GUTOR-490775 format. One record per residue: residue number from 1; residue in three letters; x, y, z of N, C-alpha, C in turn. Coordinates in nm, 4 decimals, always signed. Layout:
N
ATOM   gulum   zalum       n.px       n.py       n.pz      ca.px      ca.py      ca.pz       c.px       c.py       c.pz
ATOM     NUM     ALA          X          Y          Z          X          Y          Z          X          Y          Z
...
end
This chain:
84
ATOM   gulum   zalum       n.px       n.py       n.pz      ca.px      ca.py      ca.pz       c.px       c.py       c.pz
ATOM       1     MET   +14.3024   +10.8563    +8.1350   +14.2621   +10.7692    +8.2449   +14.2337   +10.6295    +8.1900
ATOM       2     GLU   +14.2822   +10.5293    +8.2578   +14.2574   +10.3923    +8.2157   +14.1110   +10.3577    +8.2420
ATOM       3     ASN   +14.0513   +10.2817    +8.1542   +13.9131   +10.2424    +8.1744   +13.9026   +10.0975    +8.2180
ATOM       4     ASP   +14.0108   +10.0405    +8.2602   +14.0150    +9.9002    +8.2966   +14.0751    +9.8857    +8.4357
ATOM       5     LEU   +14.0030    +9.8166    +8.5229   +14.0503    +9.7990    +8.6603   +14.1896    +9.7374    +8.6646
ATOM       6     SER   +14.2178    +9.6433    +8.5783   +14.3483    +9.5787    +8.5806   +14.4599    +9.6798    +8.5558
ATOM       7     GLN   +14.4400    +9.7709    +8.4629   +14.5416    +9.8721    +8.4339   +14.5574    +9.9712    +8.5483
ATOM       8     ARG   +14.4470   +10.0067    +8.6125   +14.4549   +10.0972    +8.7277   +14.5280   +10.0304    +8.8435
ATOM       9     LEU   +14.5013    +9.9019    +8.8635   +14.5682    +9.8289    +8.9705   +14.7190    +9.8224    +8.9458
ATOM      10     ILE   +14.7579    +9.7923    +8.8233   +14.9003    +9.7887    +8.7880   +14.9632    +9.9258    +8.8093
ATOM      11     ARG   +14.8946   +10.0304    +8.7653   +14.9472   +10.1665    +8.7798   +14.9695   +10.2012    +8.9272
ATOM      12     ALA   +14.8714   +10.1718    +9.0108   +14.8821   +10.2054    +9.1530   +14.9931   +10.1253    +9.2201
ATOM      13     ARG   +15.0005    +9.9961    +9.1905   +15.1031    +9.9101    +9.2508   +15.2414    +9.9540    +9.2048
ATOM      14     SER   +15.2565    +9.9774    +9.0776   +15.3852   +10.0187    +9.0226   +15.4288   +10.1539    +9.0773
ATOM      15     GLY   +15.3330   +10.2388    +9.1041   +15.3632   +10.3699    +9.1589   +15.4324   +10.3632    +9.2937
ATOM      16     HIS   +15.4082   +10.2563    +9.3663   +15.4755   +10.2344    +9.4954   +15.6066   +10.1590    +9.4775
ATOM      17     GLY   +15.6306   +10.1100    +9.3561   +15.7498   +10.0291    +9.3331   +15.7370    +9.8895    +9.3914
ATOM      18     TRP   +15.6136    +9.8429    +9.4049   +15.5877    +9.7142    +9.4673   +15.5699    +9.6035    +9.3641
ATOM      19     SER   +15.6071    +9.4844    +9.4054   +15.5756    +9.3647    +9.3282   +15.4345    +9.3202    +9.3677
ATOM      20     GLN   +15.3833    +9.2217    +9.2984   +15.2537    +9.1657    +9.3372   +15.2622    +9.1032    +9.4757
ATOM      21     ALA   +15.3761    +9.0428    +9.5084   +15.3949    +8.9839    +9.6412   +15.3936    +9.0916    +9.7498
ATOM      22     ASP   +15.4521    +9.2071    +9.7196   +15.4504    +9.3178    +9.8156   +15.3061    +9.3620    +9.8427
ATOM      23     LEU   +15.2295    +9.3808    +9.7370   +15.0905    +9.4219    +9.7529   +15.0119    +9.3156    +9.8286
ATOM      24     ALA   +15.0395    +9.1905    +9.8009   +14.9716    +9.0819    +9.8713   +14.9986    +9.0905   +10.0209
ATOM      25     GLU   +15.1230    +9.1176   +10.0573   +15.1589    +9.1270   +10.1990   +15.0854    +9.2413   +10.2681
ATOM      26     VAL   +15.0777    +9.3548   +10.2010   +15.0147    +9.4729   +10.2612   +14.8627    +9.4596   +10.2656
ATOM      27     SER   +14.8043    +9.4053   +10.1601   +14.6581    +9.4031   +10.1484   +14.5923    +9.2797   +10.2087
ATOM      28     GLY   +14.6669    +9.1703   +10.2190   +14.6059    +9.0460   +10.2644   +14.5363    +8.9696   +10.1530
ATOM      29     VAL   +14.5547    +9.0142   +10.0287   +14.4979    +8.9459    +9.9115   +14.6101    +8.8618    +9.8511
ATOM      30     ALA   +14.5823    +8.7386    +9.8184   +14.6846    +8.6475    +9.7663   +14.7491    +8.7011    +9.6392
ATOM      31     ALA   +14.8801    +8.6843    +9.6294   +14.9548    +8.7309    +9.5122   +14.9024    +8.6672    +9.3841
ATOM      32     ALA   +14.8665    +8.5404    +9.3886   +14.8130    +8.4729    +9.2698   +14.6824    +8.5385    +9.2249
ATOM      33     GLN   +14.6020    +8.5815    +9.3221   +14.4759    +8.6472    +9.2880   +14.5025    +8.7854    +9.2291
ATOM      34     ILE   +14.5986    +8.8582    +9.2853   +14.6357    +8.9891    +9.2304   +14.6824    +8.9729    +9.0863
ATOM      35     SER   +14.7594    +8.8678    +9.0601   +14.8057    +8.8400    +8.9243   +14.6872    +8.8203    +8.8300
ATOM      36     ARG   +14.5862    +8.7471    +8.8741   +14.4671    +8.7241    +8.7904   +14.3912    +8.8546    +8.7664
ATOM      37     TYR   +14.3827    +8.9405    +8.8696   +14.3156    +9.0701    +8.8523   +14.3907    +9.1558    +8.7515
ATOM      38     GLU   +14.5228    +9.1605    +8.7648   +14.6031    +9.2448    +8.6759   +14.6018    +9.1933    +8.5321
ATOM      39     ALA   +14.5897    +9.0636    +8.5145   +14.5841    +9.0050    +8.3810   +14.4439    +9.0145    +8.3211
ATOM      40     GLY   +14.3467    +9.0561    +8.4026   +14.2091    +9.0670    +8.3553   +14.1372    +8.9347    +8.3474
ATOM      41     ARG   +14.1935    +8.8312    +8.4086   +14.1305    +8.6988    +8.4055   +14.0231    +8.6830    +8.5111
ATOM      42     SER   +14.0235    +8.7729    +8.6099   +13.9271    +8.7662    +8.7183   +13.8964    +8.9078    +8.7630
ATOM      43     LYS   +13.7743    +8.9291    +8.8102   +13.7361    +9.0616    +8.8597   +13.7129    +9.0510    +9.0104
ATOM      44     PRO   +13.7765    +9.1381    +9.0880   +13.7627    +9.1284    +9.2339   +13.6253    +9.1736    +9.2821
ATOM      45     ARG   +13.5834    +9.1156    +9.3939   +13.4610    +9.1593    +9.4604   +13.4848    +9.2980    +9.5204
ATOM      46     THR   +13.3788    +9.3651    +9.5517   +13.3848    +9.4999    +9.6085   +13.4712    +9.5039    +9.7335
ATOM      47     GLU   +13.4575    +9.4037    +9.8203   +13.5331    +9.4003    +9.9457   +13.6831    +9.3905    +9.9193
ATOM      48     VAL   +13.7195    +9.3174    +9.8157   +13.8604    +9.3001    +9.7813   +13.9168    +9.4301    +9.7237
ATOM      49     VAL   +13.8386    +9.4968    +9.6402   +13.8823    +9.6253    +9.5856   +13.9036    +9.7245    +9.6994
ATOM      50     ALA   +13.8185    +9.7212    +9.7992   +13.8333    +9.8103    +9.9144   +13.9654    +9.7827    +9.9869
ATOM      51     LYS   +14.0003    +9.6558   +10.0039   +14.1282    +9.6198   +10.0671   +14.2463    +9.6696    +9.9842
ATOM      52     LEU   +14.2384    +9.6490    +9.8536   +14.3469    +9.6906    +9.7648   +14.3611    +9.8424    +9.7628
ATOM      53     ALA   +14.2479    +9.9125    +9.7570   +14.2517   +10.0588    +9.7553   +14.3135   +10.1123    +9.8839
ATOM      54     LYS   +14.2765   +10.0539    +9.9960   +14.3321   +10.0983   +10.1243   +14.4820   +10.0727   +10.1297
ATOM      55     ALA   +14.5231    +9.9541   +10.0876   +14.6659    +9.9198   +10.0904   +14.7470   +10.0099    +9.9983
ATOM      56     LEU   +14.6884   +10.0476    +9.8863   +14.7585   +10.1306    +9.7879   +14.7390   +10.2803    +9.8118
ATOM      57     ALA   +14.6567   +10.3139    +9.9100   +14.6260   +10.4534    +9.9436   +14.5706   +10.5290    +9.8230
ATOM      58     VAL   +14.4794   +10.4627    +9.7521   +14.4114   +10.5265    +9.6395   +14.2613   +10.5290    +9.6678
ATOM      59     ASP   +14.1916   +10.6128    +9.5956   +14.0484   +10.6271    +9.6110   +13.9772   +10.5023    +9.5574
ATOM      60     PHE   +13.8839   +10.4492    +9.6355   +13.8093   +10.3303    +9.5968   +13.7392   +10.3506    +9.4634
ATOM      61     GLU   +13.6713   +10.4649    +9.4459   +13.5962   +10.4906    +9.3230   +13.6873   +10.4920    +9.2014
ATOM      62     TRP   +13.8088   +10.5445    +9.2192   +13.9037   +10.5452    +9.1077   +13.9449   +10.4023    +9.0725
ATOM      63     LEU   +13.9813   +10.3248    +9.1742   +14.0293   +10.1887    +9.1473   +13.9181   +10.1017    +9.0888
ATOM      64     PHE   +13.8002   +10.1083    +9.1461   +13.6919   +10.0193    +9.1039   +13.6233   +10.0665    +8.9761
ATOM      65     TYR   +13.5933   +10.1956    +8.9685   +13.5131   +10.2474    +8.8575   +13.5914   +10.3299    +8.7562
ATOM      66     GLY   +13.7098   +10.3772    +8.7936   +13.7845   +10.4652    +8.7058   +13.7349   +10.6079    +8.7110
ATOM      67     GLN   +13.6644   +10.6427    +8.8174   +13.6094   +10.7772    +8.8319   +13.6826   +10.8524    +8.9421
ATOM      68     GLY   +13.6985   +10.9811    +8.9233   +13.7641   +11.0621    +9.0249   +13.9151   +11.0563    +9.0099
ATOM      69     LEU   +13.9823   +11.0978    +9.1146   +14.1276   +11.1033    +9.1151   +14.1861   +10.9784    +9.1782
ATOM      70     ALA   +14.3029   +10.9412    +9.1331   +14.3691   +10.8238    +9.1897   +14.4091   +10.8492    +9.3342
ATOM      71     GLU   +14.4562   +10.9696    +9.3623   +14.5076   +10.9989    +9.4955   +14.3932   +11.0151    +9.5937
ATOM      72     ALA   +14.4038   +10.9459    +9.7056   +14.3013   +10.9562    +9.8086   +14.3498   +11.0409    +9.9253
ATOM      73     GLY   +14.4761   +11.0834    +9.9215   +14.5291   +11.1614   +10.0318   +14.5548   +11.0787   +10.1549
ATOM      74     LEU   +14.5650   +10.9503   +10.1374   +14.5880   +10.8599   +10.2496   +14.7326   +10.8147   +10.2521
ATOM      75     GLU   +14.7798   +10.7827   +10.3695   +14.9133   +10.7238   +10.3801   +14.9007   +10.5731   +10.3644
ATOM      76     VAL   +15.0011   +10.5135   +10.3057   +15.0025   +10.3680   +10.2931   +15.0149   +10.3116   +10.4340
ATOM      77     PRO   +14.9237   +10.2246   +10.4772   +14.9211   +10.1828   +10.6170   +15.0423   +10.1006   +10.6621
ATOM      78     VAL   +15.0862   +10.0065   +10.5823   +15.1969    +9.9198   +10.6211   +15.2799    +9.8901   +10.4970
ATOM      79     TYR   +15.4089    +9.9137   +10.5045   +15.4946    +9.8827   +10.3910   +15.5323    +9.7352   +10.3947
ATOM      80     PRO   +15.5451    +9.6722   +10.2805   +15.5885    +9.5316   +10.2796   +15.7303    +9.5200   +10.3334
ATOM      81     SER   +15.7601    +9.4058   +10.3876   +15.8910    +9.3835   +10.4507   +16.0057    +9.4027   +10.3525
ATOM      82     SER   +15.9839    +9.3797   +10.2250   +16.0890    +9.3965   +10.1257   +16.1242    +9.5429   +10.1043
ATOM      83     GLN   +16.0388    +9.6332   +10.1484   +16.0614    +9.7762   +10.1293   +16.1231    +9.8426   +10.2524
ATOM      84     LYS   +16.1389    +9.7683   +10.3597   +16.1921    +9.8265   +10.4840   +16.3402    +9.8483   +10.4773
end
């Protein structure tokens, strides 16, 4: 299990086959900000992690803390237009 939020975020996004722009479209979080989170240059606020977890259909505790399972049993709410 990764112990770094940036690595978990990359893993979850890549698992969907999404680019940072795709995740930005689905989550409402700017692609530039996602890039900073993934590079470890910035740490997202709790509210932002909640948005990302929902968009990626992963468990909040896993994404934010690295605890529990990645899978939340949720469906991805909206696919980015590039995936349609």
